[in-house]
Every structure is written in structure tokens, then in C-alpha cells.
VEXKESE-68128 format. One record per residue (C-alpha): y, z, x; residue in one letter. Coordinates in Angstrom, 2 decimals. Example, Ala and Ser with C-alpha at 12.3 -4.5 7.8 and 13.67 -1.06 7.14 Angstrom:
<pts>
> y | z | x | code
> -4.50 | 7.80 | 12.30 | A
> -1.06 | 7.14 | 13.67 | S
</pts>
This chain:
<pts>
> y | z | x | code
> -0.03 | 0.15 | 0.01 | X
> 3.62 | -0.68 | 1.43 | X
> 6.08 | 1.53 | -0.08 | X
> 10.04 | 0.55 | 0.01 | X
> 11.50 | 3.63 | 0.07 | X
> 10.49 | 7.14 | 1.42 | X
> 11.18 | 8.20 | -2.31 | X
> 8.44 | 5.61 | -3.50 | X
> 6.03 | 7.11 | -0.74 | X
> 6.72 | 10.59 | -1.87 | X
> 6.14 | 9.99 | -5.56 | X
> 2.86 | 8.25 | -4.65 | X
> 1.74 | 11.38 | -3.02 | X
> 2.63 | 13.24 | -5.93 | X
> 0.47 | 11.19 | -8.25 | X
> -2.49 | 11.20 | -5.96 | X
> -2.31 | 15.02 | -5.14 | X
> -1.72 | 15.65 | -9.24 | X
> -4.89 | 13.53 | -9.57 | X
> -6.96 | 15.82 | -6.92 | X
> -5.69 | 18.89 | -8.44 | X
> -7.34 | 17.41 | -11.88 | X
> -10.53 | 16.36 | -10.25 | X
> -10.79 | 19.79 | -8.42 | X
> -10.29 | 21.72 | -11.44 | X
> -13.09 | 19.51 | -13.35 | X
> -15.55 | 20.08 | -10.21 | X
> -14.92 | 23.86 | -10.49 | X
> -15.33 | 24.17 | -14.11 | X
> -18.70 | 22.35 | -14.10 | X
> -20.29 | 24.16 | -11.10 | X
> -18.44 | 27.78 | -11.42 | X
> -17.56 | 27.90 | -15.07 | X
> -13.74 | 28.41 | -16.58 | X
> -13.05 | 31.88 | -15.04 | X
> -12.69 | 30.68 | -11.58 | X
> -9.44 | 31.66 | -10.03 | X
> -7.71 | 28.50 | -8.42 | X
> -5.13 | 28.42 | -6.03 | X
> -2.44 | 26.22 | -4.97 | X
> -0.68 | 26.83 | -1.36 | X
> 2.85 | 24.83 | -0.97 | X
> 2.62 | 25.00 | 2.70 | X
> 4.04 | 22.81 | 5.19 | X
> 3.91 | 19.13 | 4.35 | X
> 2.97 | 19.91 | 0.41 | X
> 5.88 | 21.95 | -0.23 | X
> 8.45 | 18.77 | -0.45 | X
> 5.94 | 17.52 | -3.20 | X
> 5.79 | 20.57 | -5.20 | X
> 9.48 | 20.83 | -4.78 | X
> 9.66 | 16.97 | -5.88 | X
> 7.94 | 17.41 | -9.24 | X
> 4.32 | 18.12 | -8.50 | X
> 3.37 | 19.88 | -11.66 | X
> 0.74 | 22.71 | -10.73 | X
> -0.95 | 24.02 | -13.76 | X
> 0.21 | 27.29 | -15.60 | X
> -2.92 | 29.15 | -14.56 | X
> -3.32 | 28.23 | -11.14 | X
> -2.00 | 30.80 | -8.61 | X
> 0.75 | 29.84 | -6.46 | X
> 0.29 | 31.12 | -2.80 | X
> 3.53 | 31.30 | -0.82 | X
> 3.40 | 31.51 | 3.19 | X
> 5.18 | 33.13 | 6.06 | X
> 6.81 | 30.65 | 8.78 | X
> 4.52 | 31.68 | 11.47 | X
> 6.91 | 34.50 | 12.74 | X
> 6.61 | 36.71 | 9.95 | X
> 9.56 | 35.64 | 7.64 | X
> 8.42 | 34.44 | 4.07 | X
> 9.32 | 30.88 | 3.62 | X
> 10.33 | 31.26 | 0.29 | X
> 9.68 | 33.52 | -2.98 | X
> 8.86 | 32.52 | -6.31 | X
> 11.64 | 31.72 | -8.75 | X
> 12.16 | 33.37 | -12.05 | X
> 10.11 | 30.63 | -13.84 | X
> 7.14 | 30.88 | -11.22 | X
> 7.32 | 34.73 | -11.49 | X
> 6.23 | 34.18 | -15.20 | X
> 3.26 | 31.94 | -14.65 | X
> -0.12 | 33.13 | -15.92 | X
> -1.91 | 32.29 | -12.49 | X
> 0.71 | 34.55 | -10.76 | X
> 1.93 | 34.47 | -7.22 | X
> -0.07 | 35.26 | -4.08 | X
> 0.92 | 35.28 | -0.22 | X
> -0.63 | 33.78 | 2.82 | X
> 0.55 | 35.72 | 5.64 | X
> 0.36 | 35.20 | 9.42 | X
> 0.02 | 37.60 | 12.17 | X
> -1.34 | 35.22 | 14.60 | X
> -0.90 | 31.13 | 14.30 | X
> -3.38 | 30.23 | 17.22 | X
> -6.66 | 31.98 | 17.86 | X
> -7.86 | 30.81 | 21.05 | X
> -6.05 | 32.55 | 23.80 | X
> -5.58 | 29.62 | 25.84 | X
> -3.56 | 27.82 | 23.02 | X
> -0.61 | 30.26 | 23.01 | X
> 0.91 | 33.53 | 23.59 | X
> 0.73 | 34.12 | 19.79 | X
> -2.87 | 34.91 | 20.22 | X
> -1.27 | 38.30 | 20.28 | X
> 0.82 | 39.43 | 17.42 | X
> 4.41 | 39.23 | 18.22 | X
> 5.60 | 40.47 | 14.65 | X
> 6.68 | 44.06 | 14.68 | X
> 4.87 | 46.36 | 11.97 | X
> 8.29 | 47.17 | 10.27 | X
> 9.00 | 43.49 | 10.05 | X
> 5.84 | 42.70 | 8.44 | X
> 6.24 | 45.90 | 5.75 | X
> 10.05 | 44.42 | 4.97 | X
> 8.79 | 41.13 | 4.34 | X
> 5.66 | 41.97 | 2.28 | X
> 7.70 | 44.65 | 0.35 | X
> 10.09 | 42.07 | -0.57 | X
> 7.45 | 39.57 | -1.60 | X
> 5.84 | 42.45 | -3.65 | X
> 9.17 | 43.00 | -5.15 | X
> 9.83 | 39.40 | -6.00 | X
> 6.19 | 39.20 | -8.11 | X
> 4.07 | 38.43 | -5.13 | X
> 1.16 | 40.46 | -6.40 | X
> -2.12 | 38.69 | -7.31 | X
> -3.37 | 37.63 | -3.99 | X
> -2.48 | 38.84 | -0.48 | X
> -4.63 | 37.03 | 2.36 | X
> -3.90 | 37.70 | 6.24 | X
> -4.33 | 34.93 | 8.79 | X
> -4.98 | 37.06 | 11.81 | X
> -6.94 | 34.39 | 14.11 | X
> -8.76 | 36.76 | 16.58 | X
> -9.66 | 40.22 | 15.17 | X
> -9.89 | 42.12 | 18.14 | X
> -6.36 | 41.86 | 19.49 | X
> -5.13 | 42.54 | 15.89 | X
> -6.91 | 45.47 | 14.67 | X
> -3.86 | 47.48 | 14.08 | X
> -1.89 | 44.87 | 12.42 | X
> -4.62 | 44.03 | 10.27 | X
> -5.13 | 47.60 | 9.41 | X
> -1.54 | 48.18 | 8.45 | X
> -1.60 | 45.05 | 6.40 | X
> -4.72 | 46.24 | 4.40 | X
> -3.01 | 49.78 | 3.99 | X
> 0.22 | 48.16 | 3.07 | X
> -1.23 | 45.94 | 0.29 | X
> -3.32 | 49.06 | -1.09 | X
> -0.33 | 51.39 | -1.12 | X
> 2.44 | 49.06 | -1.93 | X
> 4.48 | 49.99 | -5.40 | X
> 2.58 | 53.44 | -5.28 | X
> 4.51 | 57.03 | -4.57 | X
> 1.77 | 57.80 | -1.89 | X
> 2.63 | 54.98 | 0.30 | X
> 1.18 | 55.71 | 3.66 | X
> 2.96 | 52.83 | 5.29 | X
> 6.62 | 53.86 | 4.22 | X
> 7.32 | 55.65 | 7.78 | X
> 5.84 | 52.92 | 9.68 | X
> 6.23 | 55.20 | 13.09 | X
> 4.10 | 57.86 | 11.61 | X
> 1.80 | 55.28 | 10.11 | X
> 1.64 | 53.75 | 13.88 | X
> 1.32 | 57.52 | 15.21 | X
> -1.64 | 58.44 | 12.77 | X
> -3.37 | 55.19 | 13.74 | X
> -3.40 | 55.71 | 17.33 | X
> -4.56 | 59.28 | 16.97 | X
> -7.41 | 57.99 | 14.99 | X
> -8.65 | 55.44 | 17.19 | X
> -7.75 | 57.17 | 20.88 | X
> -8.51 | 60.25 | 22.31 | X
> -6.04 | 62.80 | 23.38 | X
> -3.55 | 63.12 | 20.29 | X
> -1.03 | 60.73 | 22.16 | X
> 0.02 | 59.27 | 18.91 | X
> 3.06 | 61.61 | 18.16 | X
> 4.09 | 62.01 | 21.95 | X
</pts>
């Protein structure tokens, strides 16, 4: 196919992606049944198609992502917050897994920053699904534990992650000997 303008190409991509979503829904319904959760992640190259008019069925969960540096790219609009499918988050602590690929094999996002961004996400209606991309597990044990505890506690009076410094001290004491967490 030859497109005369970038807008024609974009509209063709939107039509194709719309058909793919319909086909995937039919496959999932035939094989897994109607109660299957479906998600749509408007990430990187798909976000302009979504913003360009791609219609995602109301019951599909929109899953928003961060920018690989810990900042949420976009929050759901008031209309998107009311979707029956709800909203989720796909958060990166590490973008590259193999240590030979990049220094971000280790997380460079402070826990306090993660907490602030995910608290904002929760307040903006991102509550149905939280997914963490942690790349390699071993060097990110603290970040993974923090994310999971935050997801469990967010919105509760007993939010143990509210004081990140105290949470970190407790985590150190739970994982290392010598009681050095509070020093």
C-alpha cells in the first residue's frame, strides 16, 4: 500500500489495530470465555494511534506506563477514569535486564519518587491493575518489595510506605544482620 500523507498512514494503522482488537477479543471469548480480563497498553508507538481516534471497547482495561525514568507518561482523563474496564499501570524499575546492555540494570529511581508517582496514579483512578517490569530480580529486591507493599497499602490508613526512610530502615533490618537500618 502507498499512503500519500502521514495522516492516511496513521488512519490505516488505526483501522488495522481496531480489527486486531476485535479478532483478539473473539479468540479470547471462544477459548477462555466472557469473564476474561482484557488490557490495552497505549505505550510508545501505539499512544498516537489511541490519541488519533482508536476506539478501545469500554470494558477493556487501559494500562498506562511510565517513561522508563519513573515518571508516569499520562494519567487517564475524566472520561477514561469512568470506563467499566478501569485503568492500570505498567511501571518500569529497570528497562534493560542484561547488565551488559545498560547501567539501568540497576534501578536509578529513588523509592520516594516511585511512591510519589504511584500515589498520583492511584489518585487519578489507576487502581485495577499494577504491573512492575523489574528486569533482573536480584539487584531490585528492595524496589520490588517496596512496589508490592505500596500497591497493597495505597489508600489505607496503615500505609507502611508513607515514610520511605522508615520503610527502608525496616527493610534493611529485615534483610541484613546488625541492626544497621536505623543508623
